[in-house]
C-alpha positions in Angstrom: -21.7 8.2 -2.5 -23.0 11.0 -0.4 -19.5 11.6 1.0 -18.8 13.3 4.2 -15.4 13.0 5.8 -13.6 14.7 8.6 -10.0 15.5 8.2 -9.1 18.4 10.5 -11.9 20.6 11.9 -9.3 23.3 12.8 -9.1 24.0 9.1 -11.8 26.3 7.9 -10.7 26.3 4.3 -12.8 24.4 1.7 -11.2 22.3 -0.9 -11.3 24.4 -4.1 -10.0 23.8 -7.6 -6.2 23.8 -7.6 -4.4 24.6 -10.8 -1.0 23.1 -11.4 1.4 25.8 -12.4 1.3 26.3 -16.1 5.0 25.9 -16.5 6.1 24.1 -19.5 7.2 21.0 -20.9 9.9 20.2 -23.4 9.2 16.9 -25.0 6.1 15.0 -25.8 7.1 11.9 -23.9 8.8 12.9 -20.7 9.8 11.0 -17.6 7.3 11.1 -14.8 8.1 12.7 -11.5 10.4 10.5 -9.3 9.0 7.5 -7.6 5.7 7.6 -9.6 4.6 5.1 -12.1 3.1 6.6 -15.3 0.3 5.1 -17.3 -1.4 6.1 -20.5 -2.1 9.8 -20.6 0.4 10.4 -17.7 -1.9 9.0 -15.0 -0.3 7.8 -11.8 -2.7 4.8 -11.6 -4.1 2.4 -14.2 -7.6 2.4 -15.6 -7.6 -1.2 -14.5 -6.9 -0.4 -10.9 -10.6 -0.1 -9.8 -11.2 -2.2 -6.7 -7.5 -3.0 -6.5 -7.1 -1.2 -3.1 -9.8 -2.4 -0.7 -9.3 0.7 1.5 -10.1 3.1 -1.3 -13.7 4.4 -1.2 -13.9 6.4 -4.4 -14.0 3.2 -6.6 -17.4 2.4 -5.1 -18.6 5.9 -5.8 -17.7 5.7 -9.5 -20.2 2.9 -10.0 -23.2 4.3 -8.1 -25.6 6.4 -10.2 -23.4 5.6 -13.3 -20.7 7.8 -11.8 -22.7 11.0 -12.0 -21.9 12.2 -8.5 -18.2 11.3 -8.9 -18.1 13.2 -12.2 -19.7 16.2 -10.5 -17.1 16.2 -7.8 -14.3 15.8 -10.3 -15.5 18.9 -12.3 -15.9 20.9 -9.1 -12.4 20.2 -7.9 -10.9 20.7 -11.4 -12.9 23.7 -12.7 -14.8 25.0 -9.7 -18.0 24.1 -11.6 -21.1 23.4 -9.6 -23.4 20.7 -10.8 -26.8 21.7 -12.4 -29.7 22.0 -10.0 -31.8 18.9 -9.2 -34.9 20.2 -11.1 -32.9 20.5 -14.3 -31.6 17.0 -14.1 -35.0 15.6 -13.3 -36.4 17.5 -16.2 -33.8 16.3 -18.7 -33.3 12.7 -17.5 -36.7 11.8 -16.0 -39.6 14.0 -16.9 -38.9 14.5 -20.6 -38.2 10.8 -21.3 -41.3 9.9 -19.3 -43.3 12.3 -21.4 -41.9 10.8 -24.6 -42.8 7.3 -23.4 -46.3 8.5 -22.5 -46.7 10.1 -25.9 -45.5 7.0 -27.7 -48.2 5.0 -25.9 -50.9 7.7 -26.4 -50.4 8.2 -30.1 -49.7 4.5 -30.9 -52.1 3.0 -33.5 -53.2 -0.6 -33.7 -51.8 -2.6 -36.6 -52.8 -6.1 -37.6 -50.1 -8.6 -38.3 -50.0 -12.3 -39.1 -49.9 -14.6 -36.1 -46.4 -15.6 -37.1 -45.3 -12.0 -36.7 -43.5 -11.8 -40.1 -44.6 -8.3 -40.9 -47.1 -5.6 -40.0 -49.0 -2.9 -41.8 -50.8 -5.3 -44.2 -54.2 -6.2 -43.1 -54.7 -8.7 -45.9 -51.6 -10.8 -45.0 -52.4 -13.7 -42.7 -50.6 -16.5 -41.1 -50.5 -20.0 -42.4 -53.7 -20.9 -40.6 -55.4 -17.6 -41.3 -54.8 -16.2 -37.7 -53.9 -12.6 -37.2 -53.0 -10.5 -34.1 -53.0 -6.8 -33.3 -50.1 -4.7 -31.9 -49.8 -1.0 -31.1 -47.1 0.9 -33.0 -46.1 4.5 -32.3 -45.6 6.9 -35.1 -42.2 6.8 -36.7 -41.4 10.5 -36.4 -42.1 10.4 -32.7 -39.9 7.3 -32.2 -37.1 8.9 -34.1 -37.4 12.1 -32.0 -37.2 10.1 -28.8 -34.1 8.2 -30.1 -32.5 11.5 -31.1 -33.1 12.9 -27.7 -31.4 9.9 -26.0 -28.5 10.2 -28.4 -28.3 13.9 -27.5 -28.1 13.2 -23.8 -25.4 10.6 -24.5 -23.3 13.0 -26.6 -23.7 15.8 -24.0 -22.4 13.6 -21.2 -19.6 12.2 -23.3 -18.4 15.7 -24.2 -18.3 16.7 -20.5 -16.4 13.6 -19.5 -13.9 14.0 -22.3 -13.4 17.6 -21.3 -12.5 16.6 -17.8 -10.1 13.9 -18.9 -8.4 16.2 -21.3 -7.9 18.9 -18.6 -6.4 16.3 -16.3 -4.0 15.1 -18.9 -3.0 18.8 -19.6 -2.2 19.3 -15.9 -0.2 16.1 -15.7 1.8 17.2 -18.7 2.6 20.5 -17.0 3.4 18.6 -13.8 6.1 16.6 -15.6 7.4 19.8 -17.1 7.8 21.3 -13.6 9.6 18.1 -12.5 12.2 18.7 -15.2 12.6 22.3 -14.2 11.0 23.7 -17.4 10.0 27.4 -17.1 8.2 28.1 -20.3 5.6 25.8 -21.8 4.8 25.7 -25.5 1.1 25.5 -26.1 1.7 23.7 -29.4 3.5 20.9 -27.6 0.6 20.5 -25.2 -1.7 20.4 -28.2 0.4 17.8 -30.0 0.6 15.7 -26.8 -3.1 15.7 -26.4 -3.5 14.9 -30.1 -1.3 11.9 -29.7 -3.5 10.6 -26.9 -6.8 11.5 -28.3 -7.6 7.9 -28.9 -7.2 7.1 -25.2 -9.7 9.8 -24.4 -12.2 8.5 -26.9 -11.9 5.0 -25.7 -12.3 6.1 -22.0 -15.5 7.9 -22.7 -17.4 6.6 -25.7 -21.0 7.4 -26.8 -22.4 4.1 -25.8 -20.6 4.3 -22.4 -19.6 0.7 -22.8 -16.1 1.0 -24.2 -12.9 -1.0 -24.6 -9.8 0.8 -23.6 -6.3 -0.4 -24.4 -5.3 0.2 -20.8 -4.3 -3.1 -19.4 -1.8 -4.6 -17.1 0.7 -5.2 -20.0 0.0 -2.3 -22.3 -1.2 0.5 -20.0 2.3 1.1 -18.6 4.5 3.6 -20.4 7.5 3.0 -18.1 9.4 -0.2 -17.4 7.6 -2.4 -15.0 10.2 -2.9 -12.3 9.9 -3.7 -8.7 10.9 -0.1 -7.8 7.4 1.1 -8.5 5.4 -1.8 -7.0 2.6 -0.5 -4.8 2.3 -1.9 -1.3 -1.4 -2.6 -1.1 -2.9 -5.0 1.3 -5.3 -7.2 -0.7 -8.3 -9.1 0.5 -10.3 -12.0 -1.0 -12.5 -9.6 -3.0 -9.5 -7.6 -4.5 -7.7 -10.9 -5.3 -10.8 -12.3 -7.1 -11.2 -9.0 -9.0 -7.5 -9.0 -9.9 -7.7 -12.6 -11.2 -10.9 -11.9 -13.1 -9.6 -8.8 -14.7 -6.3 -10.4 -15.8 -8.2 -13.4 -17.2 -10.6 -11.2 -19.0 -7.7 -9.1 -20.4 -6.0 -12.1 -21.8 -9.2 -13.2 -23.4 -9.8 -9.8 -25.0 -6.3 -9.5 -26.4 -5.3 -6.6 -24.3 -8.6 -4.7 -24.3 -10.1 -3.5 -21.0 -13.9 -3.4 -20.9 -15.8 -1.0 -18.7 -19.5 0.0 -18.3 -20.7 3.6 -18.1 -17.1 4.8 -18.0 -16.9 3.7 -14.4 -13.2 2.6 -14.6 -12.2 5.9 -16.3 -14.1 8.0 -13.8 -12.5 6.2 -10.9 -9.1 6.7 -12.4 -9.8 10.4 -12.9 -11.0 10.9 -9.4 -7.9 9.3 -8.0 -5.7 11.6 -10.1 -7.7 14.8 -9.2 -7.4 14.0 -5.5 -3.7 13.8 -5.9 -3.4 16.9 -8.0 -5.6 19.1 -5.8 -4.5 17.7 -2.5 -7.9 16.3 -1.6 -6.8 12.8 -0.8 -8.7 13.0 2.4 -12.2 14.2 1.7 -13.2 17.5 3.4 -16.7 18.2 1.9 -20.0 16.6 1.0 -20.9 15.4 -2.4 -23.7 17.3 -4.3 -23.6 20.5 -2.2 -19.8 20.5 -1.7 -20.3 22.0 1.8 -17.1 21.8 3.9 -17.3 19.7 7.0 -16.0 22.6 9.1 -19.2 24.6 8.5 -21.5 22.1 10.2 -19.6 19.6 12.2 -18.5 21.8 15.1 -22.2 22.2 16.0 -22.7 18.4 16.0 -19.6 18.0 18.1 -20.8 20.6 20.6 -24.1 18.6 21.0 -22.1 15.4 21.8 -19.8 17.1 24.3 -22.7 18.8 26.1 -24.8 15.7 26.0 -27.8 17.6 24.6 -30.9 15.5 24.6 -33.2 17.7 22.6 -34.1 16.2 19.2 -34.8 19.7 17.9 -31.3 20.7 18.5 -29.9 17.6 16.8 -32.2 18.2 13.9 -30.9 21.8 13.5 -27.3 20.6 13.4 -27.3 19.1 10.0 -25.6 19.8 6.7 -27.1 21.4 3.6 -27.1 18.0 2.0 -29.3 16.5 4.7 -31.6 19.5 4.5 -31.9 18.9 0.8 -32.6 15.2 1.3 -35.4 15.9 3.8 -37.0 18.6 1.7 -37.0 16.2 -1.3 -38.6 13.5 0.8 -41.3 15.9 2.0 -41.9 17.1 -1.6 -42.3 13.5 -2.9 -44.7 12.6 -0.1 -46.8 15.7 -0.8 -47.0 14.8 -4.5 -48.0 11.3 -3.7 -50.7 12.4 -1.3 -52.1 14.7 -3.9 -51.9 12.0 -6.5 -53.8 9.6 -4.2 -56.4 12.1 -3.4 -57.0 13.0 -7.0 -58.2 9.4 -7.8 -56.3 9.4 -11.1 -55.2 5.9 -10.6 -57.7 3.5 -9.1 -54.8 1.2 -8.0 -53.3 3.9 -5.8 -55.8 5.5 -3.5 -55.4 7.3 -0.2 -55.6 3.9 1.6 -52.6 2.8 -0.4 -50.9 6.0 0.6 -51.4 5.0 4.2 -49.8 1.7 3.6 -46.8 3.5 2.0 -46.5 5.7 5.0 -46.7 2.7 7.3 -43.8 1.1 5.3 -41.7 4.2 5.9 -42.7 4.4 9.5 -41.6 0.8 10.1 -38.1 1.7 8.9 -38.1 5.0 10.8 -39.2 3.3 14.0 -36.3 0.8 13.8 -34.0 3.7 13.1 -35.3 5.5 16.2 -34.5 2.5 18.4 -31.1 1.9 16.9 -29.9 5.5 16.9 -31.9 7.9 19.1 -32.9 5.4 21.8 -29.5 3.8 22.4 -26.7 5.5 20.4 -27.7 9.2 19.9 -24.2 10.5 20.9 -22.2 7.9 19.0 -23.3 9.2 15.5 -25.0 12.4 14.4 -28.5 12.8 13.0 -26.9 14.2 9.9 -24.9 11.0 9.3 -28.0 8.8 9.9 -29.8 10.7 7.2 -27.0 10.3 4.7 -26.5 6.6 5.4 -30.2 5.9 5.2 -30.5 7.9 1.9 -27.5 6.0 0.5 -29.2 2.7 1.3 -32.6 3.8 -0.1 -31.5 5.7 -3.2 -28.1 4.1 -4.2 -27.7 0.6 -3.0 -31.1 -0.7 -4.0 -30.7 0.2 -7.8 -27.1 -1.2 -7.6 -28.4 -4.4 -6.0 -31.0 -4.9 -8.7 -28.5 -4.4 -11.5 -26.0 -6.8 -10.0 -28.6 -9.4 -9.1 -29.8 -9.2 -12.7 -26.3 -9.9 -14.0 -25.6 -12.7 -11.5 -29.0 -14.3 -12.2 -28.2 -14.5 -15.9 -25.0 -16.4 -15.0 -26.7 -18.7 -12.5 -29.6 -19.2 -15.0 -27.1 -20.4 -17.6 -25.8 -22.9 -15.0 -29.3 -24.2 -14.3 -30.0 -24.5 -18.1 -26.8 -26.5 -18.6 -27.9 -28.9 -15.8 -31.4 -29.1 -17.4 -29.9 -30.0 -20.8 -28.1 -33.0 -19.3 -31.4 -34.1 -17.8 -33.3 -33.7 -21.1 -30.7 -35.6 -23.0 -31.3 -38.6 -20.7 -35.1 -38.2 -20.7 -36.4 -38.0 -24.3 -40.0 -38.3 -23.2 -39.7 -35.2 -21.1 -38.0 -33.4 -24.0 -40.8 -34.2 -26.3 -43.4 -33.0 -23.8 -41.4 -29.8 -23.2 -41.9 -29.0 -26.9 -45.6 -29.8 -27.0 -46.8 -28.8 -23.5 -44.1 -26.7 -21.8 -46.1 -25.9 -18.7 -46.9 -29.4 -17.7 -43.4 -30.5 -18.7 -42.0 -28.1 -16.1 -44.3 -29.5 -13.5 -43.1 -33.0 -14.3 -39.6 -31.7 -14.1 -40.2 -30.2 -10.7 -41.7 -33.4 -9.4 -39.3 -35.8 -10.9 -36.0 -33.9 -10.5 -36.2 -32.0 -7.1 -32.4 -31.8 -6.9 -32.3 -29.5 -9.9 -34.8 -27.1 -8.5 -33.3 -27.2 -5.0 -29.9 -26.4 -6.5 -31.4 -23.5 -8.4 -33.0 -22.2 -5.3 -29.7 -22.5 -3.5 -28.0 -20.3 -6.1 -30.9 -17.8 -5.8 -30.7 -17.7 -2.1 -27.0 -17.6 -1.4 -25.5 -16.1 -4.6 -28.2 -13.9 -6.2 -29.9 -12.6 -3.0 -27.5 -13.0 -0.1 -24.1 -12.4 -1.8 -25.2 -9.5 -4.0 -27.2 -7.7 -1.4 -24.8 -8.1 1.5 -21.9 -6.9 -0.6 -23.8 -4.0 -2.0 -24.9 -3.0 1.5 -21.3 -3.1 2.6 -20.3 -0.9 -0.3 -23.2 1.5 0.6 -21.6 2.0 4.0 -18.1 2.2 2.6 -19.2 5.0 0.1 -20.3 7.3 2.9 -17.6 8.9 5.1 -18.8 10.7 8.1 -16.8 13.1 10.2 -18.1 11.8 13.5 -16.8 8.3 12.8 -13.2 9.6 12.4 -10.8 10.6 15.2 -11.8 14.0 16.7 -10.5 16.7 18.9 -12.4 18.9 21.2 -14.4 21.7 19.6 -12.8 24.3 21.9 -9.4 23.4 20.5 -10.4 24.3 17.0 -7.8 27.0 16.8 -5.0 24.5 17.2 -4.1 24.2 13.6 -1.6 21.4 14.0 -3.9 19.4 16.2 -0.9 18.1 18.2 -1.2 16.7 21.7 -5.0 17.1 21.5 -6.8 14.3 23.3 -9.2 12.2 21.3 -12.7 12.9 22.7 -14.3 9.8 21.2 -13.6 6.3 22.5 -13.3 3.2 20.4 -16.5 1.9 22.1 -18.4 4.9 20.9 -16.9 4.8 17.4 -17.8 1.1 17.1 -21.4 1.8 18.1 -21.5 4.6 15.5 -20.2 2.2 12.8 -23.0 -0.3 13.8 -25.7 2.4 13.6 -24.3 3.6 10.2 -24.3 0.1 8.7 -27.8 -0.6 10.1 -29.0 2.7 8.6 -27.8 1.7 5.2 -29.6 -1.6 5.6 -32.8 0.0 6.8 -32.8 2.3 3.8 -32.3 -0.7 1.5 -34.9 -2.7 3.3 -37.4 0.2 3.2 -37.1 0.6 -0.6 -37.2 -3.2 -1.1 -40.4 -3.4 1.1 -42.0 -0.7 -1.1 -41.2 -2.7 -4.2 -42.7 -5.9 -2.7 -45.8 -4.2 -1.3 -46.7 -2.2 -4.4 -44.9 -4.0 -7.2 -44.5 -7.7 -6.5 -47.7 -8.6 -4.7 -50.0 -10.8 -6.9 -53.0 -8.7 -5.9 -53.4 -4.9 -5.6 -55.9 -5.3 -2.7 -55.3 -3.3 0.4 -55.4 -6.4 2.6 -52.7 -8.2 0.6 -50.5 -5.1 0.8 -50.8 -4.9 4.6 -50.2 -8.6 5.0 -47.1 -8.4 2.8 -45.8 -5.4 4.9 -46.4 -7.3 8.1 -44.7 -10.5 6.8 -41.6 -8.6 5.8 -41.5 -6.4 8.9 -41.5 -9.2 11.6 -38.1 -10.4 10.3 -35.6 -7.6 10.2 -32.9 -9.7 8.4 -31.3 -6.8 6.6 -30.4 -4.6 9.7 -29.4 -7.8 11.6 -27.0 -8.8 8.9 -25.6 -5.3 8.7 -25.0 -5.3 12.5 -23.1 -8.6 12.1 -21.1 -7.1 9.3 -20.2 -4.2 11.6 -18.4 -6.6 14.0 -15.9 -7.4 11.2 -15.6 -3.8 10.1 -14.7 -2.8 13.7 -12.1 -5.5 13.9 -10.4 -4.3 10.8 -10.7 -0.5 11.3 -10.6 -0.1 15.1 -8.8 -3.1 16.4 -6.3 -3.1 13.6 -6.8 -6.7 12.5 -5.6 -6.2 9.0 -6.3 -9.8 8.1 -10.0 -9.1 8.2 -11.0 -8.4 4.6 -14.3 -8.0 2.9 -14.7 -11.8 2.7 -14.5 -12.3 6.5 -16.7 -9.3 7.0 -19.7 -10.3 4.9 -19.4 -14.1 5.2 -21.5 -14.5 8.4 -24.1 -12.2 7.0 -24.3 -14.1 3.8 -24.7 -17.4 5.7 -27.6 -16.0 7.8 -29.3 -14.2 4.9 -28.9 -17.1 2.5 -30.1 -19.7 4.9 -33.2 -17.6 5.7 -34.1 -17.1 2.1 -33.3 -20.7 1.2 -35.6 -22.2 3.8 -38.5 -20.0 2.6 -37.8 -20.8 -1.1 -37.5 -24.6 -0.5 -40.7 -24.6 1.7 -42.6 -22.8 -1.1 -41.2 -25.3 -3.7 -42.2 -28.3 -1.6 -45.7 -27.0 -1.1 -46.1 -26.4 -4.8 -44.9 -29.9 -5.6 -47.4 -31.3 -3.1 -50.2 -29.4 -4.9 -49.0 -30.8 -8.2 -49.1 -34.3 -7.0 -52.5 -33.9 -5.5 -53.8 -32.1 -8.6 -54.7 -29.0 -6.7 -52.4 -26.6 -8.4 -53.8 -23.7 -10.2 -51.6 -24.1 -13.3 -49.2 -21.4 -11.9 -45.6 -21.6 -12.6 -43.2 -23.3 -10.3 -42.2 -20.9 -7.5 -39.4 -18.5 -8.3 -37.2 -16.4 -6.0 -39.9 -13.8 -5.4 -42.3 -16.5 -4.1 -40.3 -16.7 -0.9 -41.6 -13.3 0.0 -45.3 -13.9 -0.7 -47.9 -13.7 1.9 -47.8 -16.6 4.3 -50.8 -18.9 5.0 -51.5 -21.3 7.8 -49.5 -24.0 6.0 -46.4 -21.8 6.4 -46.4 -21.8 10.2 -43.6 -24.4 10.5 -41.5 -22.4 8.1 -42.4 -19.3 10.0 -41.2 -20.8 13.3 -38.0 -22.1 11.7 -37.3 -18.7 10.2 -37.9 -17.0 13.5 -35.4 -19.4 15.1 -32.8 -18.6 12.5 -33.2 -14.9 13.1 -33.0 -15.5 16.8 -29.7 -17.5 16.3 -28.3 -14.6 14.3 -29.3 -12.1 17.0 -27.6 -14.3 19.7 -24.5 -14.5 17.6 -24.4 -10.7 17.2 -24.9 -10.1 20.9 -22.2 -12.6 21.8 -19.7 -11.1 19.4 -20.6 -7.5 20.2 -20.2 -7.9 24.0 -16.8 -9.6 23.5 -15.7 -6.7 21.2 -17.0 -4.1 23.6 -14.8 -5.6 26.3 -11.8 -5.3 24.0 -12.7 -1.7 23.2 -12.9 -0.8 26.9 -9.5 -2.4 27.6 -7.9 -0.5 24.6 -9.5 2.8 25.7 -8.3 2.3 29.3 -4.8 1.6 28.1 -4.8 4.6 25.8 -6.0 6.8 28.7 -3.2 5.5 30.9 -0.6 6.1 28.2 -1.9 9.6 27.6 -1.8 10.4 31.4 1.8 9.2 31.6 2.8 11.3 28.6 1.3 14.4 30.1 3.1 13.8 33.4 
């Protein structure tokens, strides 16, 4: 999402909005330029093509943050329009809604309703047994104002997105006119063309941001679907699964393509804008739109001179990294003042110390992985961006995807439970009269059902979603120092020909490993904060510290990311095109899922034993989160077994990494020999 890429550091020009020549068009439906497929609205790719090409990074960016950053980049390339400042967005999308919610709670009045909840506002009305209950209801005008504000934000975003799509369609129309040799364009024809396609624009960006667009594999094409236009895209298991799912869903929806938050439309627009403006290879950051040529030469100079001063590395960062560090300092300062003010008894200065320790745990691992061992393989600027991507972007995405997948797996467990209840009428009757004790009997009598549910939680909800999201987090960020480079003193060589590559495959591979581990550390840091301050059963300081220690001694997330980096290096550096996303994340899923599954099953078996002995405290059967609870003395065998699994994962990574390093050294040596023979 925070995109940084390096194309050619000899170029000092920044990508700016490029206008297609306003030369005309004759007819409303015109042939597309040669050798280019045309879809609805004149687009060169379908709205259904999201995730079709596994090598395309922009598709991931269109999902993160509901496509906000991708939309900003699209408007900048198209109109030269800079995004609004951060404070304005925080005010509009965070502070004002938070004030509304606080006001709704503050001005809410208590209303007595019957126990059956049939109505409220009538104190004389009671339930069948005379019981009543009290609820808090906010004033109707305040609620309507809040809803109106949310609708206003939705309409505002919808108008901006439709404006961008309409401008793209206008440029595509003019492009087709140029291809036909037209010299004069009739504005009325452009207006009529846009009017004909107004329904496509409306469907692409609707108010609810969950729209159905008639842009599908069968109906999205406006030209004959022949083999001449087939795209040669190497697919992997993920893209094949997505293609199968999308085609099945399209058939089920009678030709309607469903999208959420306009993600598919934004991805389609970003692909088209890159083609129109010549920015297929990214050359600037997201958010600040600073060109790489303004800050990367300083980073490259530090690597070439082997500068070991951290201060110098900290100075050679981009405007985006500076903004991220400033925002971190501002948030920490606000939290310190909030803790010292004693406004909330549950968040004191001691809790603030625990928060800082949680951050320091991630920063210490980052210090070891980057500065201690690989400081010249990837820049401090890149480490900041990868860590921020893991902390700010991948964690919310993982929570959303885990919620969606948990609903699906929950339905599977419910279906299995229904078959059990059909066979066990006594348990069914007890479930209706005493659900809590019925669930205990179900846990004791049918362990296979619960173990199967825990298996889905461990391997599908947790491992699969998190490992895939972490991979996408790495894939969204493109850094200049992970791409082929030339010497900084050759910057005047505009063509970049016959310039030796100053970075070896071994160094690039180490940089990829650090980058993926940085994303994982950012993700793990945010997750640790959620568990320490949000999921712990008690708000006591001791419990928070124990939770932090328990989650810190097993660095599963960075270890799984390092294992993933082996597959990424095989694909991107060694040229093994058969290595797709499935082969990249499968070993990490196996390790991550096994680790969580052992903890979950151990917690389940302990709870079942307590139920049999009658020592349970009437708590619910352990769920997924119970695997991360504070461990007691009874958990020592599980702790030892988990440590052994982490050790096995570390040994596997070291074994694979050393073998890959030897291959990199051999490739670099052969490349140096070939280069020397060419120069001679």
